C-alpha positions in Angstrom: -25.6 -22.7 -21.1 -23.4 -25.9 -21.1 -20.3 -24.7 -19.3 -17.6 -27.2 -18.9 -15.0 -27.1 -16.0 -11.7 -28.8 -15.8 -11.5 -31.3 -12.9 -8.8 -31.5 -10.3 -8.2 -34.1 -7.5 -8.5 -33.4 -3.8 -4.8 -32.1 -3.9 -5.5 -29.6 -6.8 -3.8 -31.7 -9.4 -5.4 -31.6 -12.9 -7.0 -34.9 -13.8 -7.3 -34.2 -17.5 -11.1 -34.6 -17.3 -13.8 -32.1 -17.7 -17.5 -32.0 -16.8 -20.5 -29.8 -17.1 -20.7 -27.2 -14.3 -24.1 -28.4 -13.1 -22.8 -32.0 -12.8 -19.6 -30.8 -11.0 -21.8 -29.1 -8.3 -24.3 -31.9 -8.2 -21.6 -34.6 -7.7 -19.1 -32.8 -5.5 -16.3 -32.9 -8.1 -13.2 -30.9 -7.4 -12.6 -27.8 -9.6 -11.0 -24.4 -9.5 -12.4 -20.9 -9.0 -11.0 -17.4 -8.7 -12.1 -14.6 -6.3 -11.1 -11.0 -6.7 -11.5 -8.6 -3.8 -11.8 -5.1 -5.0 -10.6 -2.7 -2.3 -9.3 0.8 -1.5 -7.6 2.2 1.5 -8.9 5.5 2.8 -8.0 7.2 6.0 -6.1 4.2 7.3 -9.1 1.9 6.8 -9.8 -0.7 4.1 -13.0 -0.6 2.1 -14.3 -3.3 -0.1 -16.6 -3.0 -3.1 -19.4 -5.4 -2.3 -22.1 -6.4 -4.7 -25.7 -7.7 -4.6 -25.7 -11.0 -6.5 -28.3 -11.6 -9.2 -31.6 -13.3 -8.2 -30.8 -15.7 -11.0 -27.6 -17.1 -9.5 -27.6 -20.9 -8.8 -25.5 -20.4 -5.6 -26.5 -17.7 -3.0 -28.9 -15.7 -5.2 -29.9 -12.1 -4.1 -27.3 -11.9 -1.3 -24.4 -9.5 -0.8 -20.9 -10.7 -1.8 -17.4 -9.4 -0.9 -15.7 -10.7 -4.0 -16.0 -11.0 -7.8 -15.0 -14.0 -9.7 -16.1 -17.4 -11.0 -15.2 -20.8 -12.2 -12.3 -21.6 -14.5 -13.9 -22.7 -17.7 -12.4 -25.7 -19.4 -9.2 -24.8 -21.2 -8.7 -21.4 -19.5 -5.9 -20.3 -17.2 -6.1 -18.7 -13.8 -4.7 -15.4 -15.2 -7.3 -15.3 -18.1 -10.1 -16.0 -15.6 -9.1 -13.3 -13.2 -9.0 -10.6 -15.9 -12.2 -11.8 -17.7 -14.3 -12.2 -14.5 -13.7 -8.6 -13.3 -14.5 -7.3 -16.8 -17.6 -9.5 -17.3 -19.0 -8.7 -13.9 -18.4 -5.0 -13.5 -16.7 -3.8 -16.8 -13.2 -3.2 -15.4 -10.5 -4.4 -17.7 -7.0 -4.6 -16.2 -3.8 -6.5 -17.0 -3.1 -9.4 -14.8 -0.1 -7.7 -13.3 -2.5 -5.2 -11.7 -3.7 -7.8 -9.3 -2.2 -8.8 -6.0 -1.9 -12.6 -5.6 -3.4 -14.0 -2.4 -3.7 -17.5 -1.0 -5.1 -20.6 -2.6 -8.0 -21.8 -0.4 -9.2 -25.3 -0.3 -13.0 -25.1 0.1 -14.3 -28.5 1.0 -18.1 -27.8 1.3 -19.7 -30.8 -0.4 -21.1 -30.7 -3.0 -19.1 -27.5 -3.9 -15.5 -28.8 -3.6 -13.1 -26.3 -5.0 -9.7 -24.7 -4.9 -10.1 -20.9 -4.9 -7.3 -18.7 -6.2 -7.6 -15.4 -4.3 -6.6 -12.0 -5.8 -6.9 -8.4 -4.6 -7.4 -5.4 -6.9 -6.8 -1.9 -5.5 -9.3 0.4 -7.2 -10.6 3.9 -6.8 -13.6 5.3 -5.1 -14.9 6.5 -8.5 -17.5 4.0 -9.6 -18.4 5.7 -12.9 -16.6 3.1 -15.0 -18.5 0.2 -13.3 -20.9 -1.5 -15.7 -23.0 -4.6 -15.1 -22.4 -6.6 -18.2 -23.5 -10.1 -17.5 -26.6 -9.9 -15.2 -24.7 -11.4 -12.3 -24.5 -8.2 -10.3 -27.5 -6.0 -9.4 -25.8 -3.3 -7.3 -22.4 -2.3 -5.8 -21.4 -0.2 -2.8 -18.4 0.5 -0.7 -18.3 -0.8 2.8 -15.5 -0.7 5.4 -14.1 -4.1 6.5 -15.6 -3.3 9.9 -19.0 -2.7 8.5 -18.9 -5.9 6.5 -17.9 -8.0 9.5 -20.7 -6.4 11.6 -23.3 -7.0 8.9 -22.2 -10.6 8.3 -22.2 -11.3 12.1 -25.7 -9.7 12.6 -27.4 -10.8 9.4 -25.5 -13.8 7.9 -28.5 -14.7 5.8 -27.9 -11.5 3.7 -24.4 -12.5 2.8 -22.9 -15.2 0.5 -19.8 -15.5 2.6 -19.2 -16.4 6.2 -17.6 -14.2 8.8 -14.5 -16.4 9.3 -13.8 -16.5 5.5 -14.0 -12.7 5.2 -11.8 -12.2 8.3 -9.2 -14.5 6.8 -9.2 -12.5 3.5 -9.0 -9.2 5.3 -6.2 -10.3 7.7 -4.2 -11.6 4.7 -4.5 -8.1 3.1 -3.4 -6.4 6.3 -0.4 -8.8 6.6 0.8 -8.2 3.0 0.4 -4.4 3.3 2.3 -4.3 6.7 5.4 -6.3 5.5 
């Protein structure tokens, strides 16, 4: 599929240009993504819905991921992308105001240079409405934040995220829920 992404500069300002996704990644061009962390709080502990990425993904195939999301396709907004990504990946359709806005993270990991808009979605333990619509997700399961950090630390090759990145996301959630 020829997916175009809108380009931004190293300060997250739109350039007015667009490029094919594969070229964006091959050339290290700056672009935008969204990440949605699906969580629940149970017995004073936070759990995250993690998923096993498809074997067909171009980045980090067949690894566990702590977030859902994707690239902003050319001409779409952050809000549209947040709503559509959660629906496409696991079949959950929510209004944008159901999401908690998190930080914008500059991720300078050439050739994947991106600004990631972070969101949180508080869901329920009931996974009966979860549907894998776009072949990007193989499996989902609930893990506590502690379990996730232990697994990333002990088997980083099984995860698409690093320990520091997840700790930052988790600590931000703790901060906004304790203020």
